[in-house]
C-alpha positions as CSV (number, residue, x, y, z in Angstrom):
1,X,85.4,116.2,118.0
2,X,83.6,113.0,117.1
3,X,80.1,113.2,118.6
4,X,78.7,110.2,116.6
5,X,76.6,108.1,116.9
6,X,74.4,110.8,118.7
7,X,72.6,112.6,116.0
8,X,69.8,115.1,115.6
9,X,68.6,113.7,112.3
10,X,68.0,110.1,111.2
11,X,70.9,107.6,111.3
12,X,71.7,106.3,107.8
13,X,74.7,104.3,108.7
14,X,74.7,100.5,108.6
15,X,73.4,99.0,111.8
16,X,76.0,96.8,113.6
17,X,74.8,93.2,113.8
18,X,74.6,91.2,117.0
19,X,77.3,88.8,115.7
20,X,79.7,91.8,115.2
21,X,79.0,93.0,118.8
22,X,79.6,89.5,120.1
23,X,82.9,89.2,118.3
24,X,84.0,92.6,119.6
25,X,83.1,91.6,123.2
26,X,85.0,88.3,122.9
27,X,88.0,90.2,121.5
28,X,88.0,92.6,124.4
29,X,88.2,89.9,127.0
30,X,90.5,87.4,125.3
31,X,93.3,89.6,123.7
32,X,96.0,91.6,125.4
33,X,95.0,94.7,123.4
34,X,91.4,94.5,124.4
35,X,92.0,93.5,128.0
36,X,95.1,95.6,129.0
37,X,96.2,97.7,126.0
38,X,99.3,99.9,126.0
39,X,98.2,102.4,128.6
40,X,100.8,103.7,131.1
41,X,99.0,102.5,134.3
42,X,101.9,103.8,136.5
43,X,100.8,107.4,135.5
44,X,97.7,107.0,137.7
45,X,99.6,105.9,140.8
46,X,102.8,108.1,140.8
47,X,102.7,110.4,143.7
48,X,103.8,114.1,143.4
49,X,106.8,113.9,145.8
50,X,109.1,116.8,146.3
51,X,112.6,116.7,144.8
52,X,111.5,113.9,142.5
53,X,111.6,114.7,138.8
54,X,108.4,113.9,137.0
55,X,108.0,112.8,133.4
56,X,106.3,115.4,131.2
57,X,104.7,112.8,128.9
58,X,101.0,113.1,128.9
59,X,98.7,110.1,129.0
60,X,96.7,109.3,125.8
61,X,93.2,110.8,125.5
62,X,90.2,108.4,125.2
63,X,87.3,110.1,123.4
64,X,83.7,109.4,123.7
65,X,83.6,106.5,121.3
66,X,87.3,105.4,121.2
67,X,88.2,101.8,122.0
68,X,89.8,101.4,125.4
69,X,91.1,98.4,127.3
70,X,88.6,96.6,129.7
71,X,91.0,96.9,132.7
72,X,91.5,100.6,132.2
73,X,87.7,101.1,131.9
74,X,87.2,99.3,135.2
75,X,90.0,101.2,136.9
76,X,88.9,104.6,135.8
77,X,85.2,103.7,136.5
78,X,86.2,102.7,140.1
79,X,88.0,106.1,140.3
80,X,84.8,107.9,139.2
81,X,82.7,105.9,141.7
82,X,85.1,106.8,144.6
83,X,85.1,110.5,143.6
84,X,81.2,110.4,143.9
85,X,81.1,108.3,147.1
86,X,81.3,111.1,149.6
87,X,78.8,113.3,147.9
88,X,76.3,110.4,147.5
89,X,76.3,109.2,151.1
90,X,76.3,112.6,152.9
91,X,72.7,113.8,152.2
92,X,71.0,110.6,153.4
93,X,73.1,110.3,156.5
94,X,72.5,114.0,157.4
95,X,68.7,113.9,156.6
96,X,68.2,110.6,158.5
97,X,70.3,111.9,161.5
98,X,69.4,113.9,164.5
99,X,69.2,117.1,162.6
100,X,66.6,115.6,160.3
101,X,64.1,112.7,160.6
102,X,65.9,110.9,163.5
103,X,65.5,107.6,161.8
104,X,66.7,104.4,163.4
105,X,70.1,102.9,162.3
106,X,68.5,100.2,160.1
107,X,66.5,102.8,158.1
108,X,69.6,105.1,157.8
109,X,71.6,102.1,156.5
110,X,68.9,101.3,154.0
111,X,68.8,104.9,152.7
112,X,72.6,104.9,152.2
113,X,72.4,101.6,150.3
114,X,69.5,102.7,148.2
115,X,71.2,106.0,147.4
116,X,74.2,104.2,145.9
117,X,72.0,101.8,143.9
118,X,69.7,104.5,142.6
119,X,72.6,106.8,141.7
120,X,74.2,103.9,139.7
121,X,71.0,103.2,137.8
122,X,70.1,106.8,137.1
123,X,73.7,107.7,136.1
124,X,73.4,105.0,133.4
125,X,70.3,106.8,132.0
126,X,72.3,110.1,131.6
127,X,75.3,108.2,130.0
128,X,73.2,106.2,127.6
129,X,71.0,108.9,126.1
130,X,67.7,107.5,124.9
131,X,65.8,109.0,122.0
132,X,62.1,109.7,122.5
133,X,60.3,108.0,119.6
134,X,58.9,110.2,116.8
135,X,60.2,113.4,118.5
136,X,63.4,115.5,118.4
137,X,63.9,115.0,122.1
138,X,66.3,112.8,124.1
139,X,66.7,111.6,127.7
140,X,70.3,111.8,128.8
141,X,73.5,113.4,127.5
142,X,75.4,110.5,126.1
143,X,78.5,111.7,128.2
144,X,80.0,110.7,131.5
145,X,77.3,112.8,133.2
146,X,76.9,111.0,136.5
147,X,74.3,111.9,139.1
148,X,74.2,111.8,142.9
149,X,72.0,112.9,145.7
150,X,71.7,116.7,145.8
151,X,73.1,118.8,148.6
152,X,70.5,121.5,147.8
153,X,67.8,119.4,149.5
154,X,69.6,119.4,152.9
155,X,68.8,122.9,154.1
156,X,65.2,122.6,152.9
157,X,64.8,119.2,154.6
158,X,66.3,120.2,157.9
159,X,64.2,123.4,158.0
160,X,61.1,121.4,157.2
161,X,61.8,118.9,160.0
162,X,62.3,121.7,162.5
163,X,58.9,123.0,161.5
164,X,57.3,119.6,161.5
165,X,58.4,118.9,165.1
166,X,57.3,122.3,166.2
167,X,53.8,122.0,164.7
168,X,53.3,118.4,165.9
169,X,53.5,116.8,162.4
170,X,56.4,114.8,163.7
171,X,56.3,113.2,167.2
172,X,58.3,114.1,170.3
173,X,58.5,112.4,173.7
174,X,57.4,113.8,177.1
175,X,60.8,115.5,177.5
176,X,60.5,117.3,174.2
177,X,63.1,115.1,172.4
178,X,62.5,114.4,168.8
179,X,61.3,110.9,167.9
180,X,61.8,109.1,164.5
181,X,59.6,110.6,161.8
182,X,59.3,108.4,158.8
183,X,56.0,110.2,157.8
184,X,58.0,113.5,157.6
185,X,60.6,111.9,155.3
186,X,57.8,110.5,153.2
187,X,56.2,113.9,152.9
188,X,59.5,115.3,151.6
189,X,59.8,112.5,149.1
190,X,56.2,113.0,147.9
191,X,56.5,116.8,147.6
192,X,59.9,116.4,145.7
193,X,58.2,114.1,143.2
194,X,55.6,116.6,142.4
195,X,58.0,119.5,142.2
196,X,60.3,117.5,139.8
197,X,57.6,118.0,137.1
198,X,58.8,121.7,136.9
199,X,62.2,120.7,135.7
200,X,60.8,118.1,133.3
201,X,58.6,120.8,131.7
202,X,61.4,123.3,131.6
203,X,63.6,120.8,129.7
204,X,61.5,121.3,126.6
205,X,62.3,125.0,126.6
206,X,65.2,126.1,124.4
207,X,68.4,126.6,126.4
208,X,68.8,130.2,125.3
209,X,65.5,131.1,127.0
210,X,66.4,129.2,130.2
211,X,69.7,131.0,130.4
212,X,67.9,134.4,130.0
213,X,65.4,133.7,132.8
214,X,67.9,131.9,135.0
215,X,71.3,133.5,134.2
216,X,74.4,133.1,136.4
217,X,73.3,136.3,138.1
218,X,70.5,134.2,139.6
219,X,72.1,130.8,140.0
220,X,75.5,132.1,141.3
221,X,74.3,133.6,144.6
222,X,71.8,130.8,145.1
223,X,74.4,128.1,144.9
224,X,76.7,130.2,147.2
225,X,74.0,130.4,149.8
226,X,73.4,126.7,149.6
227,X,77.0,126.0,150.4
228,X,77.2,128.6,153.2
229,X,74.1,127.1,154.9
230,X,75.5,123.6,154.6
231,X,78.8,124.5,156.1
232,X,76.9,125.1,159.4
233,X,75.7,121.5,159.5
234,X,79.2,120.3,158.6
235,X,80.7,122.2,161.5
236,X,78.0,120.9,163.9
237,X,79.0,117.3,163.1
238,X,82.7,118.2,163.3
239,X,82.2,119.4,166.9
240,X,80.4,116.2,167.9
241,X,77.0,116.0,166.1
242,X,73.8,117.9,165.5
243,X,70.6,117.6,167.6
244,X,70.0,117.8,171.3
245,X,73.6,117.2,172.4
246,X,74.6,120.6,170.9
247,X,72.9,122.3,173.9
248,X,75.4,120.6,176.3
249,X,72.8,119.7,178.9
250,X,74.3,118.8,182.3
251,X,72.3,115.6,182.6
252,X,70.2,113.3,180.5
253,X,70.6,111.1,177.4
254,X,72.1,113.9,175.3
255,X,74.6,115.3,177.9
256,X,77.2,113.8,175.6
257,X,77.4,113.3,171.9
258,X,76.0,111.4,170.2
259,X,74.2,110.0,173.3
260,X,74.9,108.2,176.6
261,X,76.1,104.7,176.1
262,X,77.8,105.4,172.7
263,X,81.5,104.4,172.4
264,X,83.8,107.2,173.5
265,X,80.9,109.7,174.0
266,X,82.1,113.2,174.9
267,X,80.4,116.6,175.4
268,X,79.8,118.6,172.2
269,X,82.8,120.7,171.2
270,X,85.4,118.6,173.0
271,X,89.0,118.9,171.8
272,X,89.0,115.2,170.9
273,X,86.2,115.7,168.4
274,X,87.8,118.8,166.9
275,X,91.1,116.9,166.4
276,X,89.4,113.9,164.9
277,X,87.7,116.1,162.2
278,X,91.1,117.8,161.5
279,X,92.7,114.5,160.6
280,X,90.2,114.2,157.7
281,X,90.7,117.8,156.7
282,X,94.5,117.8,156.8
283,X,94.6,114.4,154.9
284,X,92.6,115.9,152.1
285,X,95.1,118.8,151.8
286,X,98.1,116.4,151.9
287,X,96.6,114.2,149.1
288,X,96.1,117.3,146.9
289,X,99.7,118.3,147.4
290,X,101.5,115.0,147.2
291,X,99.0,112.5,145.8
292,X,99.1,110.7,142.5
293,X,96.4,111.5,139.9
294,X,94.0,108.8,141.2
295,X,94.6,109.9,144.8
296,X,93.9,113.5,144.0
297,X,90.5,112.7,142.5
298,X,89.7,110.6,145.5
299,X,91.2,112.9,148.1
300,X,88.0,113.3,150.0
301,X,87.4,109.6,150.3
302,X,91.0,109.0,151.4
303,X,90.6,111.7,154.0
304,X,87.5,109.9,155.2
305,X,89.3,106.6,155.3
306,X,92.2,108.0,157.4
307,X,89.7,109.6,159.8
308,X,87.9,106.2,160.2
309,X,91.2,104.4,160.9
310,X,92.1,107.0,163.6
311,X,88.6,106.8,165.1
312,X,88.7,103.0,165.1
313,X,92.1,102.9,166.8
314,X,90.9,105.3,169.5
315,X,87.6,103.6,170.3
316,X,85.0,105.7,168.5
317,X,83.5,102.9,166.4
318,X,80.7,100.5,167.5
319,X,80.5,97.2,165.5
320,X,76.9,96.5,166.6
321,X,75.3,98.3,163.7
322,X,77.5,96.5,161.1
323,X,76.9,93.1,162.7
324,X,73.1,93.7,162.8
325,X,73.0,94.8,159.1
326,X,71.7,92.3,156.5
327,X,74.1,91.0,154.0
328,X,72.3,92.6,151.0
329,X,69.8,95.3,150.4
330,X,67.9,96.8,147.4
331,X,65.2,99.4,146.6
332,X,61.9,99.2,148.5
333,X,63.2,96.9,151.2
334,X,61.9,99.7,153.4
335,X,59.2,102.2,152.4
336,X,57.9,105.5,153.6
337,X,54.3,106.9,153.3
338,X,54.3,109.4,150.5
339,X,52.4,112.7,151.0
340,X,52.6,116.4,150.0
341,X,53.8,118.9,152.6
342,X,52.6,122.3,151.4
343,X,55.1,124.6,153.2
344,X,58.1,123.1,151.3
345,X,56.6,123.4,147.8
346,X,58.1,126.8,147.0
347,X,61.6,125.9,148.5
348,X,61.6,122.7,146.5
349,X,60.7,124.5,143.3
350,X,63.7,126.7,143.9
351,X,65.8,123.6,144.5
352,X,64.8,122.2,141.1
353,X,65.5,125.5,139.3
354,X,69.0,125.4,140.8
355,X,69.5,121.8,139.9
356,X,68.5,122.6,136.3
357,X,71.0,125.4,135.9
358,X,73.7,123.3,137.6
359,X,73.0,120.6,135.1
360,X,73.4,123.0,132.2
361,X,76.7,124.2,133.6
362,X,78.0,120.8,134.4
363,X,77.0,119.4,131.0
364,X,78.7,122.3,129.2
365,X,81.9,121.6,131.3
366,X,81.7,117.9,130.5
367,X,81.5,118.6,126.8
368,X,84.5,120.9,127.1
369,X,86.7,118.4,128.9
370,X,85.5,115.6,126.6
371,X,86.7,117.7,123.6
372,X,83.2,117.9,122.1
373,X,81.3,120.9,120.7
374,X,79.9,123.4,123.2
375,X,77.6,125.1,120.8
376,X,75.3,124.1,117.9
377,X,72.3,121.8,117.6
378,X,73.9,118.7,119.0
379,X,75.1,120.5,122.0
380,X,71.6,122.0,122.6
381,X,70.2,118.5,122.2
382,X,72.6,117.3,124.9
383,X,71.5,120.1,127.2
384,X,67.8,119.3,126.6
385,X,68.4,115.6,127.2
386,X,70.5,116.2,130.3
387,X,67.9,118.6,131.9
388,X,65.0,116.2,131.1
389,X,67.0,113.3,132.6
390,X,67.8,115.4,135.6
391,X,64.1,116.1,136.3
392,X,63.1,112.6,135.4
393,X,65.8,111.2,137.8
394,X,64.4,113.4,140.6
395,X,60.9,111.9,140.1
396,X,62.2,108.3,139.9
397,X,64.5,108.9,142.9
398,X,61.5,110.0,145.1
399,X,59.6,106.9,144.1
400,X,62.7,104.9,145.0
401,X,62.7,106.5,148.5
402,X,65.6,108.8,147.8
403,X,65.7,112.6,147.8
404,X,66.3,114.6,144.5
405,X,69.3,113.9,142.3
406,X,71.7,116.4,140.7
407,X,74.4,116.1,138.0
408,X,77.7,115.9,139.7
409,X,80.5,118.2,138.7
410,X,83.5,116.6,140.4
411,X,83.6,113.9,137.7
412,X,84.7,116.6,135.2
413,X,87.9,116.9,137.2
414,X,88.4,113.1,136.9
415,X,87.9,113.3,133.1
416,X,90.4,116.2,132.8
417,X,92.9,114.5,135.1
418,X,92.8,111.0,133.6
419,X,92.2,112.2,130.0
420,X,89.3,109.7,129.6
421,X,85.9,110.8,128.4
422,X,84.9,107.3,127.3
423,X,81.4,106.1,128.2
424,X,82.8,102.6,129.2
425,X,84.4,104.2,132.3
426,X,81.0,105.8,133.1
427,X,79.2,102.4,132.9
428,X,82.0,100.9,135.1
429,X,81.3,103.6,137.7
430,X,77.6,102.7,137.6
431,X,78.5,99.0,138.1
432,X,80.7,99.7,141.2
433,X,78.0,102.0,142.7
434,X,75.5,99.1,142.4
435,X,77.9,96.7,144.0
436,X,78.5,99.1,146.9
437,X,74.8,99.6,147.5
438,X,73.7,96.0,147.2
439,X,76.1,94.8,149.9
440,X,74.6,96.6,152.8
441,X,77.4,95.8,155.2
442,X,79.3,98.5,153.3
443,X,76.4,101.0,153.9
444,X,76.3,100.0,157.6
445,X,80.0,100.8,158.0
446,X,79.4,104.2,156.4
447,X,76.5,105.0,158.7
448,X,78.5,104.1,161.8
449,X,81.2,106.7,160.9
450,X,81.6,109.1,163.9
451,X,80.1,112.5,163.4
452,X,83.4,114.4,163.8
453,X,84.9,112.3,161.0
454,X,81.9,112.9,158.8
455,X,81.9,116.6,159.7
456,X,85.5,117.1,158.6
457,X,84.7,115.6,155.2
458,X,81.3,117.3,154.7
459,X,82.7,120.7,155.7
460,X,85.2,120.5,152.8
461,X,82.5,119.3,150.4
462,X,80.0,122.0,151.4
463,X,82.7,124.7,151.1
464,X,83.3,123.4,147.5
465,X,79.6,124.0,146.8
466,X,80.0,127.6,148.0
467,X,83.1,128.1,145.9
468,X,81.4,126.8,142.8
469,X,78.7,129.5,143.4
470,X,81.4,132.2,143.7
471,X,82.9,130.9,140.4
472,X,79.5,131.3,138.7
473,X,79.2,134.8,140.1
474,X,82.7,135.7,138.7
475,X,81.4,135.2,135.2
476,X,78.9,138.0,135.7
477,X,79.9,141.5,134.5
478,X,80.0,143.7,137.6
479,X,77.8,146.5,136.3
480,X,75.9,148.8,138.6
481,X,72.6,146.9,137.8
482,X,74.2,143.5,138.5
483,X,75.8,144.7,141.7
484,X,72.5,146.0,142.9
485,X,70.7,142.6,142.2
486,X,73.5,140.7,144.0
487,X,73.3,143.0,147.0
488,X,69.6,142.9,147.3
489,X,69.3,139.2,146.9
490,X,72.2,138.3,149.1
491,X,71.2,140.7,151.9
492,X,68.1,138.8,152.8
493,X,69.7,135.4,151.9
494,X,72.7,135.9,154.2
495,X,70.5,137.3,157.0
496,X,68.1,134.3,156.8
497,X,71.1,131.9,156.8
498,X,72.8,133.5,159.8
499,X,69.6,134.0,161.8
500,X,67.3,131.3,160.6
501,X,64.4,132.1,163.0
502,X,64.1,135.8,162.1
503,X,60.7,135.3,160.6
504,X,59.3,132.7,163.0
505,X,57.2,135.1,165.1
506,X,55.7,137.3,162.4
507,X,52.4,135.4,162.0
508,X,50.5,134.8,165.3
509,X,47.6,132.9,163.9
510,X,46.6,129.9,166.1
511,X,43.1,128.9,164.8
512,X,41.7,125.7,163.4
513,X,42.0,126.7,159.7
514,X,44.8,124.2,158.6
515,X,44.9,125.6,155.1
516,X,45.6,129.1,156.4
517,X,48.2,127.8,158.9
518,X,49.9,125.8,156.2
519,X,50.0,128.9,154.0
520,X,51.7,130.9,156.7
521,X,54.1,128.0,157.4
522,X,55.1,128.0,153.7
523,X,55.9,131.8,153.8
524,X,57.9,131.3,157.0
525,X,59.9,128.4,155.6
526,X,60.7,130.2,152.3
527,X,61.9,133.4,154.1
528,X,63.9,131.3,156.6
529,X,65.6,129.3,153.8
530,X,68.4,131.6,152.7
531,X,69.0,130.3,149.2
532,X,65.3,130.1,148.3
533,X,64.6,133.7,149.1
534,X,67.8,134.8,147.3
535,X,66.7,132.9,144.2
536,X,63.3,134.4,144.1
537,X,64.5,138.0,144.7
538,X,67.3,137.6,142.1
539,X,64.8,136.2,139.5
540,X,62.3,139.0,140.0
541,X,64.9,141.8,140.0
542,X,66.7,140.3,136.9
543,X,63.4,140.4,135.0
544,X,62.2,143.9,136.0
545,X,65.5,145.8,136.1
546,X,66.7,146.7,132.6
547,X,70.3,147.2,131.5
548,X,71.4,150.9,131.4
549,X,73.7,152.3,128.8
550,X,76.3,153.4,131.3
551,X,76.3,149.9,132.7
552,X,78.5,148.7,129.9
553,X,81.7,147.4,131.5
554,X,84.9,149.1,130.4
555,X,88.1,147.1,131.0
556,X,90.2,150.0,132.4
557,X,90.9,151.7,135.7
558,X,89.6,155.1,136.9
559,X,93.1,156.7,136.2
560,X,93.1,155.2,132.7
561,X,89.6,156.4,132.0
562,X,90.5,160.0,133.0
563,X,93.9,160.0,131.2
564,X,92.6,161.9,128.1
565,X,90.8,164.5,130.2
566,X,93.9,165.0,132.3
567,X,96.0,165.6,129.1
568,X,93.6,168.2,127.8
569,X,93.6,170.0,131.1
570,X,97.4,170.0,131.3
571,X,97.5,171.4,127.7
572,X,95.2,174.2,128.7
573,X,97.3,175.0,131.8
574,X,100.5,175.0,129.7
575,X,98.9,177.2,127.1
576,X,97.8,179.7,129.8
577,X,101.3,179.7,131.3
578,X,102.8,180.4,127.8
579,X,100.5,183.3,127.2
580,X,101.3,184.8,130.6
581,X,105.1,184.3,130.0
582,X,104.7,186.1,126.7
583,X,103.0,189.1,128.3
584,X,105.6,189.3,131.1
585,X,108.4,189.2,128.5
586,X,106.9,192.1,126.5
587,X,106.3,194.2,129.6
588,X,110.0,193.6,130.7
589,X,111.3,194.7,127.3
590,X,109.2,197.9,127.5
591,X,110.6,198.6,131.0
592,X,114.2,198.2,129.8
593,X,113.5,200.5,126.9
594,X,112.3,203.0,129.5
595,X,115.6,202.7,131.4
596,X,114.5,201.1,134.6
597,X,113.7,197.6,136.1
598,X,112.0,197.0,139.4
599,X,114.3,196.0,142.2
600,X,114.5,192.2,142.8
601,X,112.4,191.5,139.6
602,X,113.5,188.5,137.6
603,X,112.7,188.1,134.0
604,X,110.9,184.8,133.6
605,X,112.5,182.3,131.2
606,X,110.7,179.4,129.3
607,X,111.8,175.9,130.0
């Protein structure tokens, strides 16, 4: 478990000179050992076919600081980038779409490009691990801890846009259709930047205190509710798209999805749309069953690719957006007016608490699969650096016109599958993300993906989020106290998720006091955001309800717990029968001595 050169104390080893680094770089690109090595590349591409015998030989493990061939680093880095791709592009597409800000195609393409670029840059911060001068603190983990746009922001953003259009913050046309709202998107970015300061401040708290205030009992149900609420948006896209076309009006621009004039437009919920989404979903399952290691880790992207091929062959694609897109893009090519939207402050604070606890869990898992220590000072330092980088990345992402970032967990599966925890593969992944983002034709192609294809993919991804929440809950002892906290927090959370407008009509104020109206809107938005209200209820109950002695979990069934009592009871019953038998035997003997026995009476015998 070599964690060097990341240390808590001062580094007393000899510094490597620039000439030595240059020689090593030349050797890596000019020799067979440095360029290709002895790695079994066929291992990554062998499919898991039935009736075909597979070799049991495991691939070599590349540790954090081991030397590895350049080609292998590029190949595994590309695999990491592909495993991240679906998660990175989904939030900007959904938030910019009809269920969010209704941004035009060129701005949506810009957001996808910038998301890829920003994720590549900010992932390199986590991987590199910078030391803060004259302090014991770090920024970054020094592991393959890659970051991507967070799914947790989606339910907050969609709920906020619904409220913005209802209150007039975002414009609508004369028919009530939502118009593009870049000001609303800028308000979400500005508010997210301010709320990121919470995670930055919490990063300087010792991990043991963070885990006490925000244990799995709090984060588990919160993450589960995030996934459950997201599945709804995935299903909406699967059936044709979100927005006005979901109402299936008999006439007008949105009588079909996505709108009149779009290629192969059909009414929402048409069988063709459902089947198109299923091609993606079924492909993901097939890749998991029969795919090679590299195909398994990229199953979601391959499912998306198959769905796009089928959609293109059946006329669902329009090349106009791709043709109109510029050849290249970068950060701040398009900008949005930053502001603070008060009603989403509390939900976004809940988002950053969830992101912080997700980061702690993901970093722990990354250390585990990387064969590094999962306890001790160095591990705590990695947690501190990872949480600080996570909050810092959220702040930088907002200034770069992108919604908050989170540490991605799916790359831990790639590390375990490929047996490579080397940082070179992480840097290669950052490089490929930058390339994908800079060439904006690629982003334009992603934005033009039909909603049913995107819905088939995102439904799977969002369900994985819910399952990860269930996994977190499974680590919690199911004592009476914990069951009560889960029940109370999930009751309101599930209700708000299933009926999101349940609190809309509680406040009837309609005066000119904007501060008062904004306060009411904040309360409504929190109570209509399922995972936010679940998080707050779980935090409060976890702090005020103490553990009880009888809450200690015993690993036995009810029958096993009562076994000793049952034995004692049976011993007493047998003892009573023996005494009665003895009395009956004595009375029988006395009767025989007296020369008589009752008719039909049988002398009892002991068995």
